Each structure stands twice: as C-alpha cells, then as structure tokens.
C-alpha positions as CSV (number, residue, x, y, z in Angstrom):
1,M,-56.1,-47.9,-175.2
2,S,-54.6,-49.3,-172.0
3,K,-57.9,-50.7,-170.1
4,L,-58.7,-50.8,-165.8
5,Y,-60.2,-53.2,-164.7
6,L,-62.2,-52.8,-161.2
7,I,-63.5,-56.1,-159.9
8,D,-66.7,-55.9,-158.1
9,G,-65.6,-58.3,-155.2
10,N,-68.8,-58.6,-153.4
11,N,-71.1,-59.5,-156.5
12,L,-68.6,-62.3,-158.0
13,L,-68.1,-63.7,-154.7
14,Y,-71.8,-64.3,-153.7
15,R,-72.6,-65.5,-157.2
16,A,-69.7,-68.1,-156.8
17,F,-71.1,-69.4,-153.5
18,Y,-74.2,-70.1,-155.3
19,A,-72.8,-71.1,-158.3
20,V,-71.5,-74.7,-157.1
21,K,-72.6,-76.5,-154.5
22,D,-71.4,-78.7,-151.2
23,F,-67.7,-78.1,-152.6
24,R,-65.4,-79.1,-149.8
25,S,-61.7,-80.1,-149.1
26,S,-61.0,-83.6,-147.4
27,K,-60.7,-81.8,-144.1
28,G,-64.2,-79.9,-144.9
29,I,-63.2,-76.9,-145.1
30,P,-65.7,-75.4,-148.0
31,T,-64.1,-74.2,-151.2
32,N,-66.9,-73.2,-153.9
33,A,-66.7,-69.7,-153.5
34,I,-63.1,-70.0,-153.4
35,F,-62.6,-71.8,-156.7
36,G,-65.2,-70.3,-158.5
37,F,-63.7,-66.3,-157.6
38,T,-60.4,-67.7,-158.5
39,R,-61.4,-69.4,-161.9
40,M,-63.0,-66.2,-162.6
41,L,-59.6,-64.3,-161.9
42,F,-57.7,-66.5,-163.8
43,S,-60.3,-66.6,-166.9
44,L,-59.8,-62.8,-167.1
45,I,-56.7,-62.2,-167.2
46,K,-56.1,-65.2,-169.7
47,E,-59.0,-63.5,-171.7
48,E,-58.6,-59.7,-171.2
49,Q,-54.8,-59.9,-170.1
50,P,-55.2,-56.6,-168.2
51,E,-52.5,-53.9,-167.6
52,Y,-54.5,-52.4,-164.8
53,L,-56.7,-54.5,-162.2
54,A,-58.1,-54.0,-158.7
55,V,-60.5,-55.9,-156.6
56,V,-62.9,-54.5,-154.3
57,F,-64.4,-55.5,-151.1
58,D,-67.1,-54.2,-149.1
59,A,-65.2,-53.4,-145.5
60,P,-66.8,-54.8,-142.2
61,G,-69.3,-52.0,-140.4
62,K,-71.4,-49.1,-141.7
63,N,-71.1,-46.4,-144.0
64,F,-72.8,-43.0,-144.6
65,R,-75.9,-44.4,-145.9
66,H,-76.4,-46.0,-142.6
67,V,-76.5,-42.9,-140.8
68,A,-78.3,-40.6,-144.0
69,Y,-81.1,-43.9,-143.7
70,E,-80.8,-46.3,-140.6
71,K,-82.9,-48.9,-142.5
72,Y,-80.2,-49.1,-145.6
73,K,-79.8,-52.8,-146.2
74,L,-81.4,-53.5,-143.0
75,T,-83.4,-56.3,-144.7
76,R,-80.5,-58.4,-146.6
77,A,-79.9,-61.5,-145.3
78,K,-76.8,-62.2,-143.2
79,M,-73.7,-63.5,-145.2
80,P,-74.3,-67.5,-144.6
81,E,-71.1,-69.1,-142.7
82,D,-70.0,-71.4,-145.4
83,L,-69.4,-68.1,-147.0
84,I,-68.1,-66.4,-143.9
85,V,-65.0,-68.6,-143.9
86,Q,-64.1,-68.4,-147.5
87,R,-63.9,-64.7,-147.4
88,P,-60.2,-64.5,-145.9
89,Y,-58.9,-67.1,-148.1
90,V,-60.1,-64.9,-151.3
91,E,-58.2,-61.9,-150.0
92,Q,-55.2,-64.4,-149.5
93,I,-55.6,-65.8,-153.2
94,V,-56.1,-61.8,-154.5
95,R,-53.1,-60.4,-152.7
96,A,-50.9,-63.6,-154.1
97,M,-52.0,-63.0,-157.5
98,Q,-50.2,-59.9,-156.5
99,I,-53.7,-57.8,-157.8
100,A,-54.2,-54.4,-156.3
101,L,-57.2,-55.4,-153.4
102,F,-59.3,-52.1,-151.7
103,Q,-61.9,-52.5,-149.0
104,I,-61.9,-49.0,-146.9
105,A,-63.4,-48.4,-143.4
106,G,-66.9,-46.8,-143.6
107,V,-67.0,-46.3,-147.0
108,E,-69.1,-48.5,-149.9
109,A,-66.8,-50.8,-152.5
110,D,-69.2,-48.9,-155.3
111,D,-67.8,-45.9,-154.1
112,V,-64.2,-47.3,-154.1
113,I,-65.3,-48.5,-157.6
114,G,-66.8,-45.2,-159.0
115,T,-63.6,-43.4,-157.5
116,L,-60.7,-46.0,-159.0
117,A,-62.9,-45.4,-162.1
118,R,-62.3,-41.7,-162.4
119,V,-58.8,-42.5,-161.4
120,G,-58.4,-44.5,-164.8
121,L,-60.2,-42.0,-166.7
122,K,-57.6,-39.2,-165.4
123,N,-54.9,-41.4,-166.6
124,N,-56.4,-41.5,-169.9
125,L,-57.3,-45.6,-169.9
126,E,-60.8,-47.2,-170.3
127,V,-62.6,-48.7,-167.4
128,V,-64.2,-52.1,-167.7
129,V,-66.4,-52.5,-164.0
130,I,-66.8,-56.7,-163.6
131,S,-70.0,-56.8,-161.9
132,S,-73.9,-57.3,-162.7
133,D,-74.8,-55.2,-160.3
134,K,-77.4,-52.3,-161.8
135,D,-76.6,-49.7,-159.5
136,L,-73.1,-49.8,-161.1
137,M,-74.5,-49.4,-164.7
138,Q,-74.8,-45.5,-163.3
139,L,-71.3,-45.3,-164.4
140,V,-71.3,-46.7,-167.6
141,N,-70.4,-43.8,-170.6
142,E,-68.3,-44.0,-173.4
143,E,-64.9,-44.9,-171.5
144,V,-66.5,-47.1,-168.6
145,K,-67.9,-50.6,-169.8
146,M,-69.5,-53.0,-167.3
147,L,-68.8,-56.6,-168.0
148,D,-70.9,-59.6,-166.7
149,T,-68.8,-62.3,-167.1
150,M,-70.9,-64.7,-166.1
151,K,-73.1,-64.2,-169.1
152,K,-70.7,-62.9,-170.9
153,V,-72.7,-59.3,-171.4
154,L,-70.6,-56.3,-172.0
155,Y,-72.6,-53.2,-171.0
156,T,-72.3,-50.2,-173.3
157,K,-74.5,-47.2,-172.6
158,E,-76.9,-48.4,-175.1
159,K,-77.0,-52.1,-173.7
160,V,-78.1,-50.4,-170.2
161,Q,-80.8,-49.1,-171.7
162,E,-81.7,-52.0,-173.3
163,K,-82.2,-53.9,-169.8
164,L,-83.2,-51.2,-167.3
165,G,-84.9,-48.9,-170.0
166,V,-83.0,-45.6,-168.9
167,L,-79.3,-44.7,-170.2
168,P,-76.8,-45.0,-167.7
169,E,-77.5,-41.0,-166.2
170,K,-80.9,-41.8,-165.7
171,V,-80.6,-44.7,-163.2
172,I,-80.3,-42.9,-160.2
173,D,-83.7,-41.5,-161.2
174,L,-85.3,-44.4,-162.1
175,I,-84.1,-45.7,-158.1
176,S,-85.1,-42.9,-156.6
177,L,-88.9,-43.8,-157.8
178,M,-88.9,-47.5,-157.4
179,G,-86.4,-47.7,-155.1
180,D,-84.5,-50.8,-154.6
181,S,-85.3,-53.9,-152.4
182,S,-81.6,-55.4,-152.4
183,D,-80.5,-52.7,-150.8
184,N,-83.8,-51.0,-149.0
185,I,-83.6,-48.4,-150.4
186,P,-87.7,-46.9,-150.6
187,G,-87.8,-45.0,-153.1
188,V,-91.8,-43.6,-153.5
189,P,-94.2,-46.4,-152.0
190,G,-96.5,-47.3,-154.9
191,V,-94.4,-46.9,-157.1
192,G,-93.3,-49.7,-159.8
193,P,-90.9,-49.7,-162.5
194,K,-93.2,-48.9,-165.2
195,T,-94.5,-46.0,-163.6
196,A,-90.9,-44.8,-162.6
197,L,-89.9,-45.0,-166.9
198,Q,-93.3,-43.1,-167.8
199,L,-92.1,-40.2,-165.0
200,I,-88.7,-39.9,-166.4
201,D,-89.7,-40.5,-170.1
202,T,-92.2,-37.4,-169.4
203,Y,-90.4,-35.0,-167.5
204,G,-86.5,-36.2,-167.7
205,S,-85.4,-36.4,-164.1
206,L,-86.6,-36.4,-160.3
207,K,-85.7,-33.1,-160.0
208,K,-87.9,-32.0,-162.6
209,I,-90.4,-34.5,-161.8
210,Y,-91.2,-32.3,-158.8
211,E,-90.5,-28.8,-160.2
212,N,-93.5,-30.0,-162.7
213,V,-95.6,-32.3,-159.8
214,D,-99.0,-30.4,-160.3
215,Q,-99.1,-31.4,-164.0
216,V,-98.9,-35.0,-162.8
217,K,-102.6,-36.9,-162.3
218,G,-104.6,-38.3,-159.6
219,K,-103.5,-40.6,-157.1
220,L,-99.9,-40.2,-158.6
221,Q,-99.4,-36.8,-157.3
222,E,-100.9,-37.6,-153.6
223,R,-98.1,-40.2,-153.7
224,L,-95.3,-38.2,-154.6
225,R,-95.9,-35.3,-152.9
226,E,-96.2,-37.0,-149.6
227,N,-93.1,-39.0,-150.4
228,E,-91.0,-35.8,-151.9
229,K,-88.3,-36.5,-149.1
230,L,-87.8,-39.9,-149.4
231,A,-87.7,-39.5,-152.9
232,F,-84.8,-37.3,-152.7
233,L,-83.2,-39.4,-150.2
234,S,-83.1,-42.5,-152.1
235,Y,-81.5,-40.7,-154.7
236,E,-78.8,-39.8,-152.6
237,L,-78.6,-43.5,-151.2
238,A,-78.2,-44.4,-155.1
239,T,-75.8,-42.1,-156.0
240,I,-72.4,-43.5,-156.1
241,H,-69.7,-41.3,-154.8
242,Q,-66.5,-40.4,-156.8
243,G,-64.2,-38.3,-154.7
244,I,-63.2,-40.4,-151.5
245,P,-60.3,-39.3,-150.6
246,E,-58.4,-42.1,-149.4
247,I,-57.9,-42.9,-153.0
248,K,-59.0,-40.1,-155.6
249,D,-55.5,-39.3,-155.9
250,L,-54.0,-42.4,-156.4
251,P,-50.9,-43.5,-158.3
252,L,-51.7,-45.7,-161.2
253,G,-48.8,-47.8,-160.7
254,E,-50.5,-49.0,-157.5
255,L,-53.5,-50.2,-160.0
256,K,-50.9,-52.1,-162.3
257,Y,-51.3,-55.7,-162.4
258,Q,-48.1,-58.1,-161.9
259,E,-47.6,-61.9,-162.4
260,P,-49.0,-63.8,-159.5
261,D,-46.6,-64.7,-156.6
262,W,-46.2,-68.7,-157.3
263,P,-44.4,-69.3,-153.8
264,L,-47.4,-67.6,-152.2
265,L,-50.0,-68.9,-154.1
266,K,-49.1,-72.8,-154.3
267,P,-49.4,-73.4,-150.6
268,L,-52.8,-72.1,-150.5
269,F,-53.8,-74.4,-153.6
270,E,-52.6,-77.3,-151.8
271,E,-54.1,-76.6,-148.8
272,L,-57.3,-75.9,-150.5
273,E,-56.9,-78.6,-152.7
274,F,-57.2,-77.1,-155.8
275,R,-55.2,-79.1,-157.9
276,S,-56.1,-77.9,-161.2
277,F,-54.6,-74.6,-160.8
278,L,-51.4,-75.9,-159.6
279,K,-50.1,-76.2,-163.1
280,E,-46.5,-74.3,-162.9
281,D,-46.8,-70.7,-163.8
282,K,-50.2,-71.8,-165.7
283,V,-52.5,-69.1,-165.9
284,A,-55.7,-71.2,-167.5
285,P,-57.3,-73.7,-165.0
286,D,-57.9,-76.9,-166.1
287,S,-61.1,-76.6,-168.3
288,K,-62.4,-80.1,-167.1
289,L,-62.9,-79.3,-163.9
290,E,-64.2,-76.1,-165.0
291,S,-67.2,-77.5,-167.0
292,Q,-68.5,-80.1,-164.3
293,F,-70.5,-77.4,-162.4
294,R,-72.8,-74.7,-164.0
295,L,-74.8,-72.2,-163.2
296,I,-78.2,-71.7,-165.3
297,Q,-79.1,-68.5,-165.8
298,D,-81.4,-68.2,-169.5
299,E,-84.3,-70.0,-170.3
300,K,-82.7,-71.9,-173.5
301,M,-80.0,-73.5,-171.0
302,F,-82.5,-74.5,-168.2
303,Q,-84.6,-76.5,-171.0
304,K,-81.4,-78.1,-172.3
305,V,-81.0,-79.4,-168.3
306,I,-84.6,-80.5,-168.0
307,E,-84.3,-82.4,-171.5
308,E,-81.1,-84.4,-170.1
309,A,-82.8,-84.8,-166.4
310,S,-86.2,-86.2,-167.5
311,R,-83.9,-88.8,-169.9
312,Q,-82.2,-90.3,-166.8
313,S,-82.7,-93.1,-164.2
314,I,-81.3,-91.6,-160.7
315,I,-81.2,-87.7,-160.0
316,S,-79.5,-86.3,-157.0
317,L,-81.7,-83.0,-155.7
318,D,-80.8,-80.6,-153.4
319,T,-82.7,-77.5,-152.3
320,E,-81.0,-74.1,-151.4
321,T,-82.8,-72.2,-149.0
322,S,-83.6,-69.3,-146.9
323,S,-83.8,-71.1,-143.1
324,E,-83.0,-74.3,-141.5
325,N,-86.5,-74.4,-140.4
326,P,-89.0,-76.1,-144.0
327,F,-91.9,-74.6,-142.9
328,L,-90.2,-71.2,-142.9
329,A,-87.6,-71.6,-146.0
330,E,-88.3,-69.9,-148.7
331,L,-86.9,-71.3,-151.8
332,V,-83.5,-69.9,-153.3
333,G,-82.5,-72.4,-155.6
334,I,-82.1,-76.2,-156.7
335,S,-79.2,-78.4,-157.3
336,L,-79.7,-81.5,-159.7
337,S,-77.1,-83.6,-160.7
338,W,-76.8,-87.5,-162.2
339,R,-73.3,-87.7,-163.4
340,K,-70.1,-87.9,-160.8
341,D,-68.6,-84.7,-160.3
342,E,-71.1,-82.8,-162.7
343,G,-74.2,-80.5,-161.6
344,Y,-76.4,-77.7,-162.4
345,Y,-77.3,-75.2,-160.1
346,L,-80.9,-73.4,-161.1
347,P,-81.1,-70.0,-159.1
348,L,-84.7,-68.7,-158.5
349,A,-84.6,-66.3,-155.5
350,H,-81.1,-64.5,-155.4
351,R,-80.6,-61.4,-153.8
352,V,-77.2,-60.7,-156.3
353,G,-77.5,-61.7,-160.0
354,D,-79.9,-62.9,-162.5
355,N,-82.6,-65.4,-161.1
356,L,-84.6,-68.3,-163.7
357,D,-88.5,-67.7,-163.3
358,K,-89.5,-69.9,-159.9
359,A,-93.2,-71.0,-161.5
360,L,-91.5,-71.6,-164.7
361,V,-88.7,-74.1,-163.2
362,L,-91.0,-75.9,-160.7
363,E,-93.9,-76.8,-163.6
364,E,-90.9,-78.4,-166.3
365,L,-89.6,-80.2,-162.8
366,R,-93.3,-81.2,-161.9
367,P,-92.9,-84.2,-164.9
368,I,-89.4,-85.2,-163.6
369,L,-90.4,-85.0,-159.9
370,E,-93.5,-87.4,-160.6
371,S,-91.9,-89.9,-162.9
372,A,-92.1,-93.2,-161.0
373,A,-89.1,-93.9,-164.0
374,I,-86.6,-91.7,-162.3
375,A,-85.5,-92.2,-158.5
376,K,-84.9,-89.2,-156.5
377,I,-81.8,-89.1,-153.9
378,G,-80.1,-86.7,-151.8
379,Q,-78.6,-85.9,-148.3
380,N,-81.8,-84.3,-147.1
381,L,-84.3,-85.8,-149.0
382,K,-87.2,-85.0,-146.3
383,Y,-86.7,-81.2,-145.7
384,D,-85.9,-81.0,-149.6
385,L,-89.3,-82.5,-150.2
386,T,-91.1,-80.5,-147.8
387,V,-90.0,-77.0,-149.2
388,L,-90.8,-78.2,-152.3
389,E,-94.1,-79.1,-151.0
390,R,-94.9,-76.1,-149.9
391,E,-94.1,-74.2,-153.0
392,Y,-96.3,-76.4,-155.1
393,E,-99.2,-76.1,-152.7
394,R,-98.7,-72.4,-153.1
395,M,-99.0,-72.8,-157.2
396,A,-101.6,-75.0,-156.2
397,K,-103.4,-72.8,-153.8
398,G,-103.0,-74.9,-150.7
399,K,-104.0,-78.0,-152.7
400,G,-100.0,-79.1,-154.0
401,Q,-99.1,-83.0,-152.1
402,I,-95.9,-85.1,-152.3
403,A,-98.0,-88.7,-152.4
404,N,-95.1,-90.5,-151.7
405,S,-95.7,-91.6,-148.0
406,K,-93.7,-89.3,-144.8
407,E,-93.0,-93.0,-143.1
408,Q,-90.7,-93.7,-146.4
409,M,-89.0,-90.1,-146.5
410,A,-88.1,-90.3,-142.5
411,K,-86.2,-93.6,-143.0
412,G,-82.2,-93.1,-142.0
413,G,-81.9,-89.8,-140.4
414,R,-79.5,-86.7,-142.5
415,G,-78.1,-89.6,-145.0
416,E,-78.8,-90.7,-148.2
417,R,-82.5,-91.3,-149.1
418,R,-84.4,-92.0,-152.0
419,G,-87.8,-90.6,-153.1
420,E,-89.7,-93.1,-155.9
421,Q,-92.2,-90.9,-157.3
422,M,-93.7,-87.7,-156.1
423,K,-96.5,-86.1,-156.8
424,M,-97.7,-82.3,-157.0
425,C,-100.9,-81.4,-157.4
C-alpha cells in the first residue's frame, strides 16, 4: 500500500536547531537548523522513498485555541533570533525539493496534519506522521503511525500506550486531566500523570469521570468539581481537528512527491555553503559530515560520551540557556567537543524533543569539570562557568562553588578562555 508522509515542520526545525551548535556560513549566517532539517529530508527520501509527502508549519498569528483560551501557549518562549532568520531558507528548500508545503493562517499545524491524514485515509493510503510531539499521538491507529526519525522509533498504538500509559484514543483525555505545560493547557490543577492515568483506567474517559464524580474520594473529587469547566476546555484545546475546510477535499495529486528541482536547489546550497548537498542529482548527503555532530538523547549514548570525554586532555565547553544574563538563565543544554568539526549536544530542558536527566548529566560531568588534567576552553567560558556554578549550587543547596578564581576567568573579553580546574561542591 502507498504511504503519505506528513512532516511536523516546527517540531523537526526546533530539533535540528538544537542538535548542532554554532553552525554558520562564512558570511555569518546561522545554518544549523537549515542543515539539520535538509539532511533529515534527504535521509527520509532515501530511506522511505515516499510516493506522497508534505511538510506542515504553523502560520504566524493566533488560531481558534487562542480565542477559546487567551493563555494558550502564553508561557512558550519566543523563537530564537538565530532560528527566525533560518525559517525562510528552510521553506525555500522545501519548495525547491518540490515537496508540498502547508501553512494556513488561523490554523495550527497539528490540525493541518490531522486533516491531511484523513485525506490520505480517504484515498486508501497508509499515513506516517514525522514528529516527536505527544499531542499528535492521538492520531495513531491501525492505518496511521508516527515516526520519530531522530530516535528511529515508529509509534504504533501499542508503542503509544507504552510511552504515555494510554492508547491513542485516550491521549486527549489524559491531557485534559494532567494538562500540557508546553502548550500551557491547564488541565485540572493538582492532577498529575499518575492520578490522570488512574482515573482513566477506572472510568474510561473524561466524560465518564464526571458522570461518576460522586464515586471519586476525598480532595480529588473536590478538585475535579471545582475545575470541571477547565477540564473540558483543556479537552477542547487538546483535540486535533481533522476537517479544515481549505484542505479537507484536497486532490491527492497535490501531495505527490516529485524529484528535487536542482537548478533551484544548487544556488541555495551554494549560498549556504552546504557542499555535502551539492552532489549532482544525489539524494543522499555526505555521510562524513552527517556523523560529525550528534544529538545525545539516551543514557547509553551519554555514558559513551562521558567515557570518551574523560580520556581527553582538553575539552571545548558551551552552554545553551534561556537568557543572556547568567544569573537569570536556565540551563537548557550543554555542548562538548574535543576534535575539529565534531561535537556532542546534551539537551536538558528543551520544550521540544526528549531531554536527558539534568541531575544525572551534571553529576557525571562533575569529575571531568573538576579534573586538573583536562583543560576547558570556550567562547564565553566565564558565562558558562557562572551558569554551571549556579546549577551546582542548586544541587548542593547553596554549597556549590567553582574554585578557579573569578580573576582568571575574567581575562580576555569574549574570546577563548581556559579553565584549568573547577571544583563543584
């Protein structure tokens, strides 16, 4: 059976952005997200050989969920400036590769994906959604799967239940109870994943829970009663709409994948200095460059990185944070490198994609950071050390301290600096 592949553009773009650090052209244009996204497209085309393919992005502006709940996505951080400038290039590349591109004003990408999935099913196609977003798992059924290309996981109904604790048809009920901090969907205050799963296991659905709310005991019943409207609002916010008028009757031919338009692609790749993609009419990018930058999202791979890092004499260190002020910044991720053009990124607190356990990462890094035998260098090491110092202070309840002197760290503006030894207490 033929398949329709639907790519969650925003999800893949953010993951590509944080997978590779400080990737720029000689003109200073940030290109890490463009490169990662393009590499993913080529890899998908090579491995899956799709007959039907589309990329879906969120359009700028608000949608009906903002009207229903004015705080919807209010807590979500703004798109980083370095990512904003890359988005137009990504869209140009998608069009030059002759892949159908959708972004509909006033409509969220999830609803576009849901509607296009239904278009595929009406035309007797299997549907594969390319994303790691748990919200989209509600679409999974016998004919619709979700593929996380970075972790190489294909989510079937059974895999969704293994990950979330419920089958796809109960994902909306789960979110309506426990909420979703990434989208600022409130849920029922005081009800977390464990309690939500217990309620669903006992009563079956949000509607059934409220039909039998008299049977719920103690404080939980009180919380449910007080927040009934909020729970059903959350249900509405979490529900993916699958009948968007603009595309619900879309002719299947508009989703047909064609060969890349190389006369359009080549000037883009030349401008961005993507030499590995400039192979004449080649779909597969240069595997050498592909392997140079790695996103580490599972503990086994992380332990291998730690083992190798501990054997080095010098390590380049960089932190990804939420603020330029180190005293306000939240540590989002850490980059490590010890060879030219090779590096590892450890995601710790990203809104999109899977993160490593921050406490585990910091504890495992501690011997390396404290080792006098391993020199540390960085573009803005004073900032990075201050951020790390504060993280270790939190872990040690205010007793953490970086031993190398502030005077030594302060030398040399924003240029390269070395930290011979750190003491994380």
